[in-house]
Z-matrix of the N, CA and C atoms (Angstrom, degrees):
N
C 1 1.451
C 2 1.511 1 109.01
N 3 1.312 2 116.52 1 144.01
C 4 1.454 3 121.74 2 -178.78
C 5 1.520 4 110.06 3 -86.61
N 6 1.308 5 114.10 4 149.50
C 7 1.455 6 118.59 5 176.47
C 8 1.525 7 109.29 6 -76.26
N 9 1.326 8 118.00 7 159.07
C 10 1.475 9 120.30 8 178.19
C 11 1.523 10 112.49 9 -57.37
N 12 1.345 11 116.75 10 -33.55
C 13 1.459 12 119.50 11 179.40
C 14 1.529 13 110.97 12 -66.32
N 15 1.340 14 115.65 13 -41.91
C 16 1.465 15 119.72 14 179.74
C 17 1.520 16 110.12 15 -64.99
N 18 1.316 17 116.83 16 -42.13
C 19 1.460 18 120.72 17 178.85
C 20 1.522 19 110.40 18 -62.01
N 21 1.309 20 118.22 19 -41.89
C 22 1.462 21 122.20 20 179.61
C 23 1.526 22 110.70 21 -66.10
N 24 1.347 23 117.78 22 -37.41
C 25 1.456 24 121.23 23 -179.61
C 26 1.525 25 111.19 24 -69.30
N 27 1.321 26 116.86 25 -33.98
C 28 1.452 27 119.91 26 -179.03
C 29 1.522 28 111.96 27 -75.28
N 30 1.312 29 117.48 28 -20.04
C 31 1.458 30 121.06 29 176.78
C 32 1.508 31 111.85 30 70.54
N 33 1.324 32 118.09 31 -98.07
C 34 1.457 33 121.93 32 -173.92
C 35 1.523 34 112.71 33 -80.34
N 36 1.307 35 118.25 34 -11.30
C 37 1.459 36 119.55 35 -178.19
C 38 1.525 37 110.11 36 -96.29
N 39 1.295 38 114.62 37 124.37
C 40 1.450 39 120.35 38 175.16
C 41 1.517 40 106.35 39 -127.56
N 42 1.307 41 116.06 40 119.17
C 43 1.461 42 122.45 41 -177.49
C 44 1.526 43 111.70 42 54.94
N 45 1.348 44 117.17 43 35.73
C 46 1.452 45 121.33 44 174.72
C 47 1.512 46 114.92 45 77.10
N 48 1.314 47 118.55 46 8.76
C 49 1.464 48 121.18 47 -179.61
C 50 1.519 49 110.36 48 -115.43
N 51 1.308 50 115.48 49 144.15
C 52 1.462 51 120.25 50 176.24
C 53 1.519 52 108.74 51 -89.08
N 54 1.317 53 117.31 52 153.74
C 55 1.462 54 119.50 53 178.08
C 56 1.523 55 110.95 54 -61.93
N 57 1.308 56 115.78 55 153.84
C 58 1.459 57 122.09 56 -177.72
C 59 1.517 58 111.91 57 -57.78
N 60 1.319 59 118.25 58 -41.43
C 61 1.465 60 121.32 59 -178.86
C 62 1.525 61 110.99 60 -62.03
N 63 1.319 62 116.91 61 -40.25
C 64 1.468 63 120.64 62 -179.99
C 65 1.521 64 110.25 63 -65.22
N 66 1.329 65 116.60 64 -43.94
C 67 1.474 66 119.86 65 178.84
C 68 1.523 67 111.10 66 -64.07
N 69 1.334 68 117.57 67 -39.27
C 70 1.466 69 120.88 68 -179.86
C 71 1.531 70 110.42 69 -66.15
N 72 1.331 71 117.67 70 -42.86
C 73 1.458 72 120.42 71 178.57
C 74 1.521 73 111.11 72 -64.51
N 75 1.298 74 116.71 73 -38.18
C 76 1.462 75 119.68 74 179.32
C 77 1.523 76 110.82 75 -64.88
N 78 1.320 77 116.89 76 -40.37
C 79 1.469 78 119.85 77 178.54
C 80 1.518 79 111.05 78 -66.27
N 81 1.333 80 117.02 79 -37.20
C 82 1.456 81 120.13 80 178.15
C 83 1.523 82 111.41 81 -67.21
N 84 1.313 83 117.79 82 -29.94
C 85 1.453 84 121.91 83 -178.46
C 86 1.521 85 112.11 84 -79.08
N 87 1.319 86 118.19 85 -19.06
C 88 1.457 87 120.80 86 179.14
C 89 1.518 88 109.23 87 -67.70
N 90 1.323 89 115.96 88 139.84
C 91 1.458 90 120.28 89 -176.72
C 92 1.524 91 112.18 90 -117.18
N 93 1.303 92 118.24 91 25.59
C 94 1.456 93 120.56 92 177.73
C 95 1.517 94 109.61 93 -61.57
N 96 1.310 95 116.92 94 124.25
C 97 1.457 96 121.64 95 178.66
C 98 1.509 97 114.19 96 84.97
N 99 1.327 98 118.20 97 0.27
C 100 1.468 99 120.25 98 -178.30
C 101 1.522 100 110.98 99 -66.32
N 102 1.329 101 117.07 100 -40.13
C 103 1.463 102 119.93 101 -179.53
C 104 1.521 103 110.58 102 -64.19
N 105 1.320 104 116.85 103 -40.94
C 106 1.459 105 120.50 104 179.27
C 107 1.521 106 110.81 105 -62.79
N 108 1.303 107 117.18 106 -41.91
C 109 1.467 108 120.71 107 178.41
C 110 1.525 109 110.94 108 -64.94
N 111 1.333 110 116.89 109 -39.34
C 112 1.460 111 120.17 110 178.53
C 113 1.522 112 111.10 111 -64.79
N 114 1.336 113 116.82 112 -41.62
C 115 1.465 114 120.04 113 176.98
C 116 1.523 115 110.68 114 -62.50
N 117 1.312 116 117.49 115 -42.11
C 118 1.466 117 121.06 116 -179.76
C 119 1.522 118 110.89 117 -62.22
N 120 1.320 119 117.32 118 -43.03
C 121 1.464 120 120.98 119 179.32
C 122 1.531 121 110.13 120 -65.24
N 123 1.325 122 117.33 121 -41.52
C 124 1.461 123 121.37 122 179.34
C 125 1.522 124 111.03 123 -63.63
N 126 1.318 125 117.06 124 -42.77
C 127 1.460 126 121.00 125 179.58
C 128 1.524 127 110.61 126 -64.65
N 129 1.333 128 117.14 127 -41.98
C 130 1.462 129 120.17 128 179.43
C 131 1.538 130 110.59 129 -63.95
N 132 1.320 131 117.41 130 -38.57
C 133 1.461 132 120.73 131 177.84
C 134 1.531 133 110.54 132 -65.74
N 135 1.339 134 116.98 133 -41.45
C 136 1.465 135 120.81 134 179.18
C 137 1.528 136 111.07 135 -64.73
N 138 1.324 137 117.19 136 -40.10
C 139 1.464 138 120.75 137 178.30
C 140 1.529 139 110.16 138 -64.20
N 141 1.313 140 116.95 139 -42.91
C 142 1.461 141 120.52 140 177.81
C 143 1.516 142 111.70 141 -62.38
N 144 1.326 143 116.78 142 -43.08
C 145 1.460 144 121.28 143 178.65
C 146 1.525 145 110.86 144 -63.89
N 147 1.333 146 116.90 145 -42.17
C 148 1.468 147 120.87 146 178.18
C 149 1.527 148 110.46 147 -62.70
N 150 1.315 149 117.53 148 -40.23
C 151 1.464 150 120.82 149 178.22
C 152 1.515 151 112.08 150 -62.05
N 153 1.319 152 116.04 151 -41.82
C 154 1.468 153 120.07 152 178.33
C 155 1.527 154 110.28 153 -64.79
N 156 1.343 155 117.19 154 -41.67
C 157 1.464 156 119.98 155 178.28
C 158 1.525 157 111.73 156 -62.05
N 159 1.311 158 117.42 157 -40.81
C 160 1.469 159 120.79 158 179.35
C 161 1.521 160 110.02 159 -61.63
N 162 1.319 161 116.81 160 -44.97
C 163 1.469 162 120.27 161 179.81
C 164 1.528 163 110.64 162 -62.33
N 165 1.337 164 116.45 163 -43.32
C 166 1.466 165 120.19 164 -179.22
C 167 1.525 166 110.87 165 -65.81
N 168 1.334 167 116.78 166 -45.17
C 169 1.460 168 119.93 167 -176.16
C 170 1.523 169 112.89 168 -71.32
N 171 1.324 170 118.35 169 -20.45
C 172 1.461 171 121.12 170 178.45
C 173 1.529 172 112.05 171 -81.65
N 174 1.310 173 117.87 172 -12.50
C 175 1.464 174 119.74 173 -178.76
C 176 1.530 175 109.56 174 -69.20
N 177 1.316 176 116.14 175 146.55
C 178 1.461 177 121.35 176 -177.04
C 179 1.514 178 113.16 177 -62.43
N 180 1.308 179 116.52 178 -38.23
C 181 1.463 180 120.11 179 -178.45
C 182 1.521 181 111.37 180 -63.82
N 183 1.333 182 117.02 181 -45.56
C 184 1.468 183 120.81 182 -179.24
C 185 1.528 184 109.81 183 -67.76
N 186 1.326 185 118.00 184 -39.64
C 187 1.465 186 120.16 185 177.24
C 188 1.526 187 110.99 186 -60.92
N 189 1.335 188 116.65 187 -39.76
C 190 1.463 189 120.07 188 177.38
C 191 1.516 190 112.01 189 -63.83
N 192 1.314 191 116.45 190 -42.59
C 193 1.467 192 120.54 191 178.89
C 194 1.520 193 110.40 192 -62.47
N 195 1.329 194 117.19 193 -45.65
C 196 1.464 195 120.83 194 -178.88
C 197 1.529 196 111.30 195 -66.61
N 198 1.338 197 116.96 196 -40.81
C 199 1.465 198 120.40 197 178.49
C 200 1.524 199 110.32 198 -62.63
N 201 1.327 200 117.32 199 -43.80
C 202 1.457 201 121.63 200 178.01
C 203 1.523 202 111.20 201 -62.57
N 204 1.308 203 116.62 202 -40.71
C 205 1.466 204 121.07 203 179.33
C 206 1.525 205 110.80 204 -62.64
N 207 1.325 206 117.07 205 -44.26
C 208 1.462 207 121.23 206 179.73
C 209 1.523 208 110.55 207 -66.24
N 210 1.339 209 117.76 208 -42.39
C 211 1.470 210 120.12 209 178.77
C 212 1.528 211 111.75 210 -61.17
N 213 1.345 212 116.49 211 -43.20
C 214 1.456 213 119.69 212 179.56
C 215 1.535 214 111.01 213 -65.62
N 216 1.315 215 116.23 214 -39.04
C 217 1.470 216 119.54 215 178.99
C 218 1.522 217 110.56 216 -64.93
N 219 1.331 218 117.37 217 -40.24
C 220 1.458 219 120.15 218 -179.92
C 221 1.528 220 111.63 219 -71.65
N 222 1.327 221 117.27 220 -32.82
C 223 1.458 222 121.41 221 179.12
C 224 1.526 223 110.59 222 -67.91
N 225 1.320 224 117.10 223 -41.53
C 226 1.445 225 121.43 224 179.23
C 227 1.528 226 110.19 225 -68.11
N 228 1.322 227 116.26 226 -41.23
C 229 1.467 228 121.13 227 -177.25
C 230 1.529 229 110.91 228 -74.28
N 231 1.328 230 118.06 229 -30.46
C 232 1.470 231 121.31 230 -173.26
C 233 1.449 232 110.95 231 -86.01
C-alpha cells in the first residue's frame, strides 16, 4: 500500500490506476481503424453517386441530349 505522501505526489495515480475519465478520453483519442472506416464511407458514397449517374444516364431525355451532342460534334469535325 502506498503512503498518503506517495499518493499525493502521484496526483492522478492511485494504487497504479488512472481515473475512469482519463482512460475513457484516451480510448476516444485512439484512432485504430479510423482510416479503414473513412475508406468504407468514401467507397459507399462513390457507389451511391455511381448509382445515381446510371439512373440519370439511362433516362431517355439524357440519352437524347448526349446523342445530339455527339452528332453535332461529329458533324463539325467531319
